[in-house]
N, C-alpha and C positions, 0 to 999 in steps of 0.2 A: 675327250670331250663329252658331254652328255648327249645321248640321241636327240634329235629334234623330234617333237610330236607333229603329226598333220592334224593340227587343231589351232587353237588360240588361247587370253589372260583375264583376271584380275580382281580380285578384291580382296577387301582384307579386313582388317579389324578395328575395333573400337578400341581405344586406349586414353591414358589420361592426358592432361592438357600439355599444348606446346603454344609457342606464340601464334597470335592470332593474325599478324600481319608483317609483311616484309616487302623490300623491293630490290631490284637489281637491273641494272642497265650497262649498256656499253659493250664493245668488242674486248674479250680477253682470249687468252690461249687455252683456257679450261673449256672441256667439251664433255658432253653427256655421252658421247661414242667411245670414251675410252676408259671403261671398267675392267677391262681383263686383256690377257695376252692373247687370248684365243680370238673370240669375236666381240670381246668387251661384254659378253653376256647381253649385246643389244638385240632388239626386236628385229625380227624378219617378218615379212609379210607372207602368209600363208595362201588366203584367198582375199579378194576384194571385189565388191559390188561396182566393177568398173568395166571399161571396154562396151560390152555388150548390156553391162546392167546399168542402174542410174547413177549418174554423177551429178555434181552440184559445182555451179560457178556463181561468182558474186552477182552477175546480172539475173540469173535465175532467182536467187535469194533475195534480190531487190535491196543489195549493199551497195555503197559506193565503192569505186576501185581504190585500193590504198597501196602503199608501199611500206611494208612491216618496219623497216628501218625508220621509218618517219612517224610512226604512232606508238601508242602505248597498248601492250598486251596485258590482259588481265588472267591471272591463273587462280581458280578457286578450289582449294585442296579440301576435301570432306572430312579428313580425320587426322589425329595427331600423327606428328612424325616420330613419335616414341615408337611407333610401329615400322618395323624395316621396311616394308614394302612401301608405305607412304613417304619415309624418309628417301628412299632410293628414287620413286617416282617424283618427288618435288625437287631433288638434286638434278635428276636429268632433265626436267623441263628449265630449271635456272641455269645449268650449265650450257644448254643448247641455245638459249636467248643470249647468253654472254658471247657465245661463240659467232653468233650472226649478228651481233651488234643491235640487239633489239631490247628497247627499253620493256621491262617486266616489272608489274607490281602483283602482289600477292596476298591472299587472304586463306585462313585456316579455319574451317567451321568446327573442329573437334567434335565431329559425328553429331551435330545438330542441325538437322535441315532447316529449321528457322534460321539459325544463324548464317547458314549458306545462302539464303535468299537475300538476307540483309548484307552479306558480304559481296555478293554480285551486284547488287543495286548500288553499293558503296562503291564500288570500282567503276562502274559506270558513271558515277558523280564525280569520281577522280579522273576521269578523262579516257578511260579503256575505251578502244575503239573495235577490239577483237578480244574474244573470251576463249579459254581453255578451262573446261570444267570437270572435274572428277566427282560426279555426283554423289551423295550422301545415301539417296535411294532413288527409285526409278519414277516415282510419281509425285516428289512434293516440291518440285522446283518450277511449277507454272507460273507463279507470281514474278519470279527472276526472269524466267525466258521470256515472259511476255513484255517485262520491262526493256529487256534488249531488243526484241524484235520490233517495239514501238519506234526505237531509236536507230534501227536498220543495223544493229550491232550483231555480227554473225558469232555463233557459239559452236564451238567443237567439242564434243564429249569424248571422254577417254576411261576405260576401265569398267565402267557402268553405264548402262543405256537410260535413257528418260523416256518417259511417254510423249508423244507429238510426232510430228511430221518431218522426216529428214527433208533438208534444202528449203524448209518454211520455218520451223520452230527452232531448228537446230541445223548445222552443216551435216553431220553424220557421227558416225561412231568409230573408235578405234579400240580394240580389245580383244578378249579371247573367246572362243568356243567353250562356254563354261558346261555345258551339258556333256560334250565329249570329253573334257577333263575328268568329269564324275565317272563316266564309263570305264575310262581307263584305271580311276583309283578302285573302281569296283572289282575289275579283272585282278589287280594287284593284291587286294585284300584277300580276295577268294584263294587266289594262288598261295597267300602265306597261310592261309586256314586249311589248307588242303581240301577246298570246297565243301566244307561243313562246318556247322557252328552258330552260334549266335551273336548278332552285331549290334552295336549301338551307333546311331548318328548324331552327331553333334551339328546343328544347323546354324546357319550364319544369321545376320538380322533380317527380320521380315521386312517385305516391302521393298526389295531390291531384286533384280533379275539375277544377279549373282547366285543368291542363297536359292532362289526358286529353282534354277538350272542344275546347280549342283546337287539339290535335293533329288529332283526328278530324274536326272542321269543316272545317279547311282541306284535309286530304288529299283527303275525300269531294268537296268543291267543285271542286277541280281535276280530279280523275279524271272527274267528272261532265260538267264544261263545258270543259275547256280540254285536248284529246288532243294538243297539240304542246307541252304544257310537261310536263317531267318532273321529279321530286323525286328528285335524285341522292343526296341526303344528308339525314338527320334525326338529330340528336344532342341529347341532354341539355345544357343550359348552366345549369341551376338557377336560372334567373331572376336571374343575376349577371352584372354587367358585365364583371369581370375573367376570368370562365369563358367568358362569351360571346365575348370577343376570342380567348382560347387556342383555343376549338373552331373559330372561323370561320378563324383562321389555318391550322389542319390541314386544314379542309375546302376552302380555296383551292388548297393544295398538291395536294390530290388531284384536284381539279375546276376546273383553270384556265380552263376555259369557261364558268363559272357566269355567271348573268346577273340571279338574283333571290335575295332572302334575305327570309324570314318569320320574325320574332323574336316570342315568344309573350308578350313584355313588353318595355318601352321600354329597360329598362337592358341587356338583353342586344343590342338593337338598337345601342345606343351603343357597346357593346364590337366589334360586328361591324362597324360604320363605321370603327372605329379600324384594325382589322385590314385593311378593304378598302384604306384610304389607306395602310397600311404596305406593301401588296403592289403599290403603284404604280397602282392604279385609283381612279377616280373614283365615289364612291357619289351615286346619283341619274342617273348618265350610263351608266357601264359597267356598273354591277350596281344594279339597283333594290331598295329596301328599304321594306317596311312591318312595323308592329308594331302591339301593342295596349297602351293604357295612357293616353295623353293627357298626358303630363307637359309642362311648359313648353318643355323643351331640345328635345324631339323634336317637338313641335308647330312649334316655330320652324325645325328642320330640314324639316320638310315645307314651311312658307312659303318656306324658301330653295331649295327643290328638292333637298335633299340626299335626303330621304325622299319615297316616292309619297304616304303616306297613314297616319294613326294613328287607330285605333279607340279610343274612350274607354272606361276602366274608372273609373267615378265612385267616389272613395272617401269621399265626404261623407254617412258613415251617421248621423250624429248626431240629426238631426231625425226621420227613418224609425224608427231604432231605438227613441227614447224613446215615440216615438208608438205604435209596436207595442207595447211594455210596459204603456203605460197603457191602450191597448185590452184587453190580455189581462186585466186586471183588472176588466174589464166584463162582463156578461151576453152582450153580442155578440160579443166575443172578437176575435182577430186572424187573419188569412190565414196559414196555415202556410208558404206560398211567395209571395214578393214578387219580381217582376222588375222592375228598374229600367230606365229608358230613357237609354241613353248618347248621347253626340254622336258624330261622324264626322268626323274633321278632314282635309281636302284642300287643294290648292293654291288652291281656289276660297273657302275661308272661314278657313284658318289664320291669317291676319293679322287678320282681324276677331275671332276667338276669342280670341287673345293680347291683343288691345286690350279687349275687353269682360269678361274675367275668367272664361272658360268653362274655361280650362286650371289645372294646379295646380304 
């Protein structure tokens, strides 16, 4: 099994369209907790701001007490399920709702924050009394959050944060320590490069905490620990494979001596690998590549030596999200910040992770 990191998940890419709405309800035997033979690759809590830290209850929030099995829960997905992270995340939420016998309605904003605002308000109009939201960015959902707050509808955020106050504008956040993920990626890349060389950074979409933390964590770690490594290019590729390939092609033309690439998610890494090969170079040999996500294709690339390492972002939020909502409706409450433990895939454990179901 892949070794668990002392950190946390999430973010991912922009892709082409998928359906914008769907629904699921009732109890079934399908569960988001059954993805593999090891631990199903399921999320495990690393740290949480509970106990001596802040918690949130429905009374503090100003929401009416509800039985989740008696109401409709809305799930707002930010991006297309053609992206493996988003597909796995959506399946996990859907499966857990079915297992618990909770009626779930869903909308997919397809990487459009304006659409996500509309989606959330539409679900409120459709009768959703509780919301789970995977935000497209950190500061664009004020209209939807305000609409939910006005109707005393609690909102749980997963994967990315939003601006506002926990237990007032939203219940809290479940996700990863994105800064720490990036520090680990920096150590991996530096090790693969022998502690020297030129590196390019493919940044995620601007305006969300995932891209910001993954950029700052990586650059600070390189500057602090590896004086012989220079970051010669750092450009946005929008968490997108085609954009990642195009940006990487431009960087390779400007920096022909490049020896390392850090992609802030797996799809950009795949685009970068295509560009490296098109330039007549060999990924894993001429240019070392590391990324964050833990998708099957990139972990296979780690096992094959095409990539140095891949830091997981675990998208299986279903069990933890619904557990958080159930705790919210008790006197004990739920932690307002839950950081999950992600895996770390290297050449030493990638093959085992592929075999036991830790990847998605």
